[in-house]
N, C-alpha and C positions, 0 to 999 in steps of 0.2 A: 476311433482309428481312421486315418486317412490313407489314401493310396499315393504312392510316389510314381513319378513319370520320368522316363529316360528317353531322350530323343536327340537327333542330330541338329546342329545349328548351321551347317553349311549346305553344300549341294549333295549330301549323301556320302556314303563310304567313309564315315568318320571313325568307325570302329565300335559301333554300338553292340555288336554281338559279343565281343570280348568283354566289354564292361558289364553287360547283363550277366554273363557267365561268372564274372568275378564277384558281383554283388548278390547273386542268387542265394548263397548260404545265409544271408540276412533276411530272407523273405520266405513266406509260405506259398505264395502264388506268383507266377509270372504270366502276364496277359498281353498278347499282341493286339494292337487296336486299329491298325489300318494297313493298306498296301497289299501287294500280292507277290507272286514268285519272281517278279522282276528285281526284288530287293534281296541281295545275298549277304547274309551275316556270317563272317568268317571267324572261326575259333580255332586256336592252337593250344594244345597241352599234351604232355606225356609223349612228345615226338610225333603227334598226329595232327592232321589238319581237317577240319570239317567246315562245310558251307551249308548253312541253313537258308531256305528260301521262304517257307511258309510257317514252319514250326518255330515257336518261341525259343530263344537262346538259353532258357533256364533248364533245359532237359538233361544236361550232363551232370548236374550236381547231386543233391541228396534226396531225390524223390519228391521234390516240390510239384504241386499241381501247375500245369501249363495250359493256358486257354488261348484258342484262336477266336478272337472276338468278332462281333457282328460287322465291324468296319472293314474287315479283311475280305478280299476276293480270293477264292480258292480254286485252283486247277486240280481236279481229282487225279489226273494222270501224274502230274508232277508231285502231288502230295503222296501218292502211293509209292512212287519211286524213291522219294526222300525218306518216307517212313520205313520202307523195307530196308533201305541202306543203313539207317540208324539201328534198326533191330538186329541186323547182321553184326553191327559193332557192339552189341550187348546192351543197348538201351531198351528198357522195358516200357516202350512208348504207350501201349494200350492202357497201362495202369496210371499214367501220369498226365495224359493229354485229353483235353475236353474241347469240343468244337461247337461254336454257336450255331443254332438253327437259322439265325438271321444273316449269317455270312453268305455272300452271293457266290454263285458258281460260274467259273469261266468255262464256256462251251467251246467245242472245236471250231465252230463258226466265228467265235469272237476273235480267234487268232487270224483267220482269213480277213475279217473286217479290219483288224489292226493294220495288216499289210496293205490292204486296198486304200484305206484312208491315208496312210503314209505316202503311198505312191502318188496319190492325187495332189499332195502338197508340193511335189517337185523340189525345187531348190529351197523351199521353206520347211523342210522336214524337221520334225521335233527331235528325232533320234530315239524313237521308241525301241524297246527291247523286242517288240513283236510278240509278247506273251499274251496279248488279248486283254490287258488290264484296262485300258481306256474304254474300249467298247463295252466291257462288263459294267464299269461304273456308269457309262452312258445309259445302259439298259436299267440300271438301278434307279437313277434319278428320273428316267422317263416312265417308271413304273411298269417295266416289261421284263424285269430280271427273274432268274431262277435262284432260289435260296436252298441252302443245305436242308432245311426242314421240309422242303417240297419233295424230297426223295421218299418220304413216307406217305404222300398224299397225291393221288392222281398224277404221278410224276411223268409217266410216259406221254400222257396227253399234253401236259404243260410243256414238256421238252419239245414235242413235235410242233407245237404252235410257235415256240420261240425259234426253232430251227427254220421253219418255213418263212418266218419274217426275215431272218438273216439271209437265207438263200435268195429270196426275192430282191433284197437290197443289194446283195453281191452281184446279181445278174444285171441290175440297173447300173451299177458302178462300172462293171467290166464288159458287159454284153455277153458273158459266158456262163454256162451252167457249172455248178461246183459239185464235187463228189467228196463227201466226208465219211464214207462208209467205213473205211479201214480205221481211221482215227476214232470214229464214233464207237466202234466195237470195243476198242481198248478203253475209251472213256466210260462206257457203261460197265465194263469190268471194274474200273476204278471206283465207280459209284457204289457197287456192291461191297468193295473193300472198305469204303468210307463208313458203311453201316456198322462195321465192327467196333467203331469208336463210340465214346460217350458223347452223344449229340445233345446239347443242353440249351435251356433258356438262359443264356449267359448273363443277361442283365440281372435276373433274379439271383443266380448263383453268386455273381460278383458282389452284389449288395448284401447278401446273406453272409458272405465271408467278411465283409467290412463290419457288419453288426456283431459278428463273433470275435472280432478283434484280430483277425488274421492280417499279416503284413503282405501287401500286394505291390508288385512292381509292374507298371504298365510300360510295355516296350513299343517304341515307334519304329517305322521303317523310313527309308530315304532321308531327306534332310529338310529343314525348315525353309530353305531357299527354293525348294521344289514344291511348296504348298500351293494348291490350286488357287487359293485366294491371294496369298501374300508373297508368293515366290515370283520368279522372273518369267511371268506369263507372256506368251503361251508355252514357253519351254519349261514345263512343270509336269508333275505327276497328276493323277486324277483324283487325289484324296487330300484331306486336311492332315498334313504332317506335323502341325504345331500342337501345342498342349491341349487346345480345345478339342482336337481330334480324339483324345483319350476319353473325353466325356461322351461324345457322340458315338465313338467306336466301341465303347464298352457299356454304356448306360450308367455312367458315374456322374453324379451331380457336381457342378463346379466347386461347391463348398467342401467337397470330399478330397480335393487335390492337396497333397502335402508338399514334400520336396520335389523340385523339378531339376533333374540332372541334365545339363546341356553339354553335349559332347562336340568337341572340335579338334581338328588337326592343328599342329604347330605351323602348318602352311595350308594351302587350299588346293582342292582338286574338283574337277567336274567331268562327267561322262556325257557324251552326246552333244547335241547342238545347244545353242543358247549363249547369252552374254556372260562374260567372265572378266570383270574389270582388271584383276591382278594377274591374269594369265601370262605366263612366260613362254615366248616363242623361240627361245634361245637355248644355248647349251646348259644353262642353269636349270631351266624347266625340264629338259631331258634328263639331267643328272638326278633331280628330285624323283622323277618317275622311276628311274632304274633302281636307285637306292631304296625307295619306298615300295617297290614292286607294285606300282600303281596301274593295275589292270583289273577290269571288272570281275568280281567274284563269280557272277553268273554268266556274263557274256564274253569275258576275256578281252573286251575292248580297252584300248589305251585310255587312261584318264589324262585329261589336260591338267597341267600343274601350274601353280603360281604362289606368290607370297600371301601370307595371311592378310585378311581383309577385315579390319576392325569396324569399318562403317557397316558392313553387312552383319557382323557379329553383334554389334550394339542393337541393331534392328531386331534380330531374331531373339536376343536375350529379352528385349522389351516385349515382344509378341508372346513369348512363352512364360514370362514371369520366372525366369531361371533363378534358382537359389544357390546352386553349386555348379561349378564348371569342372569338366574333365578334359584334360589335354592329351591327345593321342599322337603317336609317331614323333615324339620329341627327338628320338635317336636318329631320325632320318637327316636332321640338320647338323649332326655331330661334326661333320668334316668341313663345314663352311666357315671361312674366316670372318665373314660378315653375314648378317641376316637382315632382311628388310621387313618393315611392318607398314601396311597402308593404314593411315590414321584419319584420312580425309579424302574427299574427291574434289576435283575442280570440274564443275559442270558448266559447260559453255562459258568458261572463264571465271566463274564464281566459285569460291571455296565453300564446301559444306561438309558437315559431319553427319548429316541426316541422309538416310537411304532414299534415293529419288524414285519416282514412278518409272522412269525409263533409264535403264543402265546399259542400253545397247548403243546409244549415240551420244557423242559429246562428253564422254567420261574420261577424265585423266586421274589416275590414282596418285595421291601425294604420299610419298614414303618417308619414313624415318629409318635410318640405318643404325644397327646395333652391332657390337662386337660379338662374334661367334664364340662358342665355348671350346671348339676343337678338342674335345675329349670323347672317347668311346663310352657312352652311358649305358650300353646294353647290359652290363654286369652290375649296375648299381642296385643296391637293395635297401638303401636308406636315404632320405632327403639330405642328411648331413654330408653325403658323398657328392652331391651335385656341385659342379664347378661354379664359381662365383658369377661368371658371365651368364650362365643359365639361370641362376637365381635372380639376376638382374632382369633377365628377359621375362620371367614369370611375374616378378613384382611389377614390371611395366604394364604387362597385360592386365593384371588385377586392378591397377590404378585406372587404366583407361576404360575397362569394362565394368568396374564397380561391383564385381561379384568374385568371391574367392575361388581359386583353383584348388580343389581338394584331392584330386587323383591325377597322377601323371603316369602315362605309359611310356616305357623305354624299350619296347620290343613286342613282338607278336604273341609270345607265350603268356598265359594267364599269370605266371609267376613274375613276369617283367612288368609289374604294376606297383607303383609307389603311392601309398595312401598317406596323405598329409594331415588327415583329420585329427590324428592323435598327437600331432606335433605342433598344434596351434593353441 
């Protein structure tokens, strides 16, 4: 038995939460392998809307096990708030959620460090959400981090040592003393709450599930273009968002990876700073934003919008070994007479289909224009009902990307999902 991986192929916000929710009935286990509470996964069904930040998106289905893996960074306060809200909605979370001992903890001082580092960057700000994600991963790789498993072993001493290091660093950065007493009290309360959950050696548990023949879906956060190694550095997140991150973030051997579901929007969006070759600074970009409700699920920030970028998509498909594509928010383009597709770049006057090292300077997207479908697709329940122009758009993307599009979303609700796998 192999594990399947589901991840985003653009700059995040592709709709991963909805797809995980839709696919979960076909799996026994859903496991989140990286990222932190800066990543909001939005799900809508039965007239209600939910935003998950740290908890995997498989919790709403039929009692499947959900795992927060070792590659995740966890804020105890935000986790407690999220968990209590879900339990009030009727989710029996304590019976279905397991948390890795090796997941790192976001401390109150990590948030302060996040803000201090961002302030020092001045005009070169990354656009961080300020949730302390980057400093937590920094502590992890510098071997100074606190892990969930530490809460059962000399925790107070380890916490005080880490806090002292952060406080000294913050004073060096700002020249001022910091007081985290109020936040710290709530954080310690959340640590006690965390102890109520099943804290596990996740790498052993996951591999035992594989040996037992259980079907596992690995859920990624953010998008491949935000990967710390392969994304638009330095405007990236602090973890590996590509498929390899599932191996290191859950303890799964590369040979155990099965299907790789790559999710993308029918257009592109990006939140925060950083290069965006196909960004639209005009009325069309604003129209896509309003129709698609393109605002951050966690932060509420406006998302920058643009046409689909096949240069970037081919790149992330290659990096991830994508076997199936899932296209989201197709309905957002329903009312456009024409749609554009970026199929190549002109880099300093030279045309290329390869993704370059630097996409911030000298990049001109080369577009192909296609006829729009001008049909409201939100009520479509079968691929036979797709307008011909949309079928042509899908066929064009499949030819250019050389991977089949197997699922298409035509609205935010879980029921507005068209599965093409049985029609091929």
